[in-house]
N, C-alpha and C positions, 0 to 999 in steps of 0.2 A: 193529269198525271204526267210526270216528267219522262224524259227520254230514258230508254233502256239501252245500256251499253253492252254490245255483244263482244265477249272475250272468248274467241275460239281456241286460243292457245295460251299456254303459260307465259310465253314471250309477250303476247298482247297485254296481259295483266301486269307483267313486270314493267313494260313501257308506261302504262298508266300510273304505276307507283314510282317510276323513275329509279328502278333498281336493276342490277346486272342479272343476266340469265346465265346460270352455270350449267344447267341441263335443260333442254327444251321440253322434257317430259315429266319432270318432277322438281319441286322446290319446297324449301322450308323458309318461312319468313318470320322475323322478329320485328313486329310493328313499332316497337319503341325506337328502333334504329332506322326507320323509314321516315322521310319528310312528311309533314302534315298533308293530308289528302282531302279532297272535296267529297262530300256525300254523293252517292250515286246509286242507281239501281243497275245491277249487272246480271246478265245472262251468262252463266259460267259454262264453258264447253268442256270442263274437266272436273274431276272429283276435288272437292275443297272441304277441309276441316278447319274451322276457326276455334281457337282456344281464346275465349274472351276473359281477360283478367279484370273483370269489373264486378261491382255489386249488381246482381241481376234484378234486385228489387222484388216486388210482389209478382209472383207468377201463379196463374190459375190452373188448377188441375181438377177436373170434375167440378164439384161444388166447393172445393177448398181453395184457399189462397195461401201460398207458402213463400217465405222470404229466404232466398238463397244468397249467402254471402260468398260462397266458393266460386272458383272458376267454372266456366260453362263451355262445353264442346257442342258445336253446331255442325251437322253433317249435310253437305250439299252435293247432290248428284248432277252429272252433266245435263244441261238443259233447264235447270231450275233458275229462277230469278230471285235475287236477294238484294236487299239494300234499302236505302232511304233516298227520296227525291233530293236532288241538288238544290240547296238554298243559297249557294254562293259562298258559304263559309268553309274554312279548312279546319280539320280536326287532327290532333296528334293521336295516332293509333296506339293501342296498348294490347299486348297479347301476342299470339303466335298463329301461324297458319301452315298447314301441310297441303300442298297441291300436287295432284298427279293425273296425268292424261290417260284416257282409256288405251291409247296406243302402247303405253308402257306395259300393259297387262297381257297383250296378245301372246298366246302360246304359253303362258305361265300358269302355275298352279293357283296363284292368287286370282288370276282372271277367271278361272272356273268357279271360284268360291265367292265372287263378289255378290252374287244374288243372295247369298246367305246373310249378308250384313244388311238386314232390313232397315236399320236405323237411317240409312241414306234417304229413305222415303218418309221419315217422320216429319211432322211439322215443327216450326221453330219453337212453339210452346211445349214441345216434347223433347227438348234438348237434354243432354247429359250433364248433370250437376255433380261436380267432383269434390271429394275431400282434399285436404292439403296433400296427403300421401298419394292419392290418385293423380293429382295435378303434377306432382314431382315425377311420377312414372311416365306420364305423357310427355313432359318436357324432355326427359332423358331419351325417350324414343325419337323425338324430333331432332335432338342434338346428334344422335347416332346416325340418322339419315343425312343430316347436314354435313357431318364429318365425311361421310362417303362421297357426297357431292363435291367436296373440296378437293378430292383426288382427281387425277386425270382419268377420263372415261376409258375403260378397257373392257375385255370380254367378260369380266366378272361383275362389272358395275350393276348391270340390270338385275341379276339374280340376288345380289346382296341387298340392293335397295328394295326390291319387291318383298324379300324375306323380312326386312325390317318393318315395312308397311304392314305386312300380315301380322307380325307380332303386336304392333300397335293396335290394329283393328281387333285382334283377339282380346287384348286388354279391355277394349271398349265394350266388347260383349260381356265380359265379366263385370265391368262397372255398371252396365245397364241391368244385369241380373241383380246386383246389389240394390240399385235404385228401385226396381220393382218390389224387392223384399222390404225395403225401408218405408215403402208407401202402402203397407198392408191395409191400413184403415181406409185410405183413399180408394184402394183397389176394391175393397169389399163394397164400398158405396157404389162404385161403377158396376160391379156385378149385380147388385140389387136393381140398379137403374136399367141394366141390360135385360134382366128377367122381366121387369115391369113393362119395358118397351115391347117385348115379344108378346106377353100376355095381352096387352092393350091392342096390339096390332091384330091378333087373331080374334079378339072380341069385337072388332070393327068389320066394316065391309072391305077394308083394304086388300085382303088376300084375293077376293074375287075380282077386284079391279086391277091390282098391280102384280099379283102372284106372290110367290114366297119371298120373304125378306132376305136380302143378301147381307154379307158381312159389311160391305161398303155402305149400305143403307144404315145399318145399326151404328157403325162408327160415326157416320155423318150426324145422325140424330143425337149422339152422345158427345159430339164435338171433339172427335179424335181422327187422326189419319187412320186409314184402314190397316196399315202395317203395324203401327204402334198399338192399336186396339187389339189386333190379332195376337201380337206378342204378349200383351198384358194378360189377355184371357188364357193363353197357353201357360204362362208362368203361374197364374193363380189357380187354375183348375186342372191342369194336365191335359186338357182337351183343346182342340182348335176351336175358334169362334164358330166355324161352320158346323163342327160336331155338336156344339152347344145348341145352335139353332135347330139342327136336325132332331136332337133329343126333345126340345120343346115342341117341335112339330109332332113327333110321335106321341107325346103325352096328350096333346090336344086332340090328335086323331083318336086315341083310345077313349077319351071322354065322349067323342061324337059317335064312336062305334057302339057305345052303350045304348044309344037309341036305335033299336033293331029295325025300326021302320025306314031308316035312311039306308040307301044303297052305298056300296063302296064308292061308286062314281060320284054320287052326290057329295059325300064327305070330301072326296078328292078335290072337286071344284070349289067347295066352300073354303078349303085350306089353301087354295091358290096353285094347285098342281095343274099343269097344262093338259096332262093326260092321266087317266086313272092308273095306267100301268106304272107310271113313275112313282105314285104313292105305294103301289104294291111292292115294287122293287125295293124302295127305301125301308118299308115296314119289315119286309122279310130280312133285310140286311141287319137292321137294328134289333128287332124283336126275336127273330129266329123262326118265325112261321108266317104264313100268308095271312092277309086280312080276313079271308073267309074262315081259315082255321081258327084264328083268334076269336072271331065272332061266334063260331060254333061252340067253342069252349065257354063263352059267356052265357050262351043260351042253355048250357047244361046238357 
């Protein structure tokens, strides 16, 4: 595996691209106007959004393969590594990029909201695929930020730039909502696989060995990042992935409670609870009564 280039600052990346730095904390790049660059794997020390104006080709989602012709937005959080090993060739870039350093956000409203933009933790195969109209909106956002960068920095620059970035990110939230909706059939397939995964898990010895399944475990088994999987489940069901797991747990517990020869503690350990009172607490929260009260009702 080739060398990973560490780009701690936007200026570091600009030097690599051989372009001028207008603002050390934020940048908008049009790759069609940048000299050809070598392939590289880069550890970015700042938020990076690439708008790739290429045919994305066949992309796999769940069990389906989809051909996207539109532009693609890829979101990279500080510390993530992205790129291709250097093979010595130079390529002419095409598309755009928005870069902004975490230092830009300190003390701003956007800084407090960044954790809400979960798509920065999506994997590359969970990128945002845009229509022509959405692409036009994105480029207009980029141009608005770049226009502000071309002004001399003053006391208003930071608030104007962060406000524009927030508008752009909010558009991306809307676009992802649309993407989840347009993949209804794919999402239903994922929901079915999620349900099957949980049922098979509890039908095995896994709970007694590994405990209760986590959202991260389910996402990994279904080949999604935890954030994308969680957002998809929330959009499709109105419940969080954790809530869906808990409902499955409770349904499985109810089935086991039908065997009155088993104690609550035995069922708890079978299901993967570390302590029986953890089961009792969850059961009362979801069902509205204690396990003993539920079983008493079953016994008539």
